C-alpha positions as CSV (number, residue, x, y, z in Angstrom):
1,X,77.1,136.6,94.8
2,X,74.4,135.9,92.4
3,X,74.7,134.7,88.7
4,X,74.5,138.0,87.3
5,X,77.3,138.7,89.5
6,X,79.3,136.3,88.3
7,X,78.3,136.6,84.3
8,X,79.4,140.3,84.5
9,X,83.0,139.7,85.9
10,X,85.8,138.9,84.4
11,X,88.7,136.7,84.9
12,X,92.0,137.1,86.3
13,X,95.1,135.3,85.9
14,X,95.5,133.1,88.8
15,X,98.6,131.0,90.1
16,X,98.9,129.1,93.5
17,X,97.0,127.1,95.5
18,X,95.9,130.1,97.7
19,X,93.6,130.7,95.3
20,X,91.7,127.0,95.0
21,X,88.5,126.8,96.9
22,X,87.6,124.5,99.3
23,X,84.9,122.0,98.9
24,X,82.9,124.0,100.7
25,X,83.5,127.2,98.7
26,X,82.8,125.5,95.5
27,X,79.5,123.7,96.8
28,X,78.6,127.7,97.1
29,X,78.9,129.0,94.3
30,X,78.0,125.5,92.4
31,X,74.2,126.1,93.4
32,X,74.4,128.9,91.8
33,X,74.2,127.3,88.6
34,X,71.7,125.0,87.8
35,X,72.8,121.7,86.2
36,X,76.2,121.7,86.7
37,X,78.1,119.1,88.8
38,X,81.2,118.8,91.1
39,X,83.6,116.8,89.2
40,X,84.0,113.3,91.3
41,X,87.7,114.5,92.7
42,X,86.4,118.2,93.3
43,X,88.6,119.6,91.3
44,X,86.6,120.4,88.2
45,X,83.3,121.2,87.5
46,X,80.8,120.1,84.5
47,X,77.8,119.6,82.6
48,X,76.4,118.1,79.5
49,X,74.4,120.5,77.3
50,X,72.1,119.2,74.7
51,X,71.4,120.3,71.2
52,X,68.4,119.2,68.4
53,X,71.8,118.5,65.8
54,X,75.6,118.2,65.3
55,X,74.8,121.9,63.6
56,X,73.4,123.9,67.1
57,X,75.9,122.1,69.0
58,X,79.4,123.2,67.3
59,X,78.0,126.5,66.9
60,X,77.7,126.7,71.0
61,X,81.1,125.3,70.5
62,X,82.6,128.2,68.8
63,X,80.6,130.3,70.7
64,X,81.9,129.3,74.0
65,X,85.6,129.2,72.4
66,X,84.9,132.9,71.7
67,X,84.1,133.6,75.6
68,X,87.0,131.5,76.7
69,X,89.4,133.3,74.2
70,X,88.5,136.9,75.9
71,X,88.5,135.5,79.4
72,X,92.1,133.6,78.8
73,X,90.3,130.8,80.6
74,X,89.3,127.7,78.5
75,X,87.5,125.0,78.5
76,X,87.6,120.8,78.3
77,X,84.7,120.3,75.4
78,X,83.8,117.1,74.5
79,X,81.8,117.4,71.3
80,X,79.6,115.1,69.8
81,X,76.2,114.6,67.9
82,X,73.7,117.2,69.7
83,X,75.7,117.2,72.7
84,X,78.8,119.0,74.0
85,X,80.3,118.4,77.6
86,X,82.1,121.1,78.9
87,X,84.1,121.0,82.1
88,X,86.5,123.8,84.0
89,X,89.0,123.3,85.8
90,X,92.2,126.2,86.9
91,X,95.3,123.8,86.0
92,X,97.4,126.6,87.5
93,X,95.8,126.6,90.8
94,X,95.5,122.8,91.2
95,X,91.8,122.1,91.7
96,X,89.2,124.6,91.5
97,X,88.6,129.1,91.1
98,X,86.2,131.6,90.7
99,X,87.4,131.7,86.9
100,X,85.9,128.1,86.5
101,X,82.5,129.2,87.9
102,X,82.0,133.1,85.9
103,X,83.2,131.2,82.7
104,X,80.3,128.9,83.5
105,X,77.9,131.5,84.4
106,X,79.0,132.9,80.3
107,X,78.2,129.5,79.3
108,X,75.1,129.6,80.7
109,X,74.4,133.0,79.6
110,X,75.0,131.6,75.8
111,X,72.0,129.5,75.7
112,X,69.7,132.1,77.9
113,X,70.2,134.5,74.6
């Protein structure tokens, strides 16, 4: 799998631990996403994005919100002046699922053009 395949995949509804990725699987997919990190409990991925001003960060958040709604997979966001921290996890599986990595790849595509 590569980042382009992640970007072109849609999220699917997932429930139950059987859909959770283990730490090894999560690290393997995470290696496709530059700058993204595994949370301390390995139950989330996150990245801090930097912008020149508040309006640029807010524009990014609004665009990401549209993608999250379309995919029905929503990040936790922390917005501040010139920055946005994005965190993905799948509460319905109790950790990380492929949906988190799909949405992280789509997040990267926002800034790629």
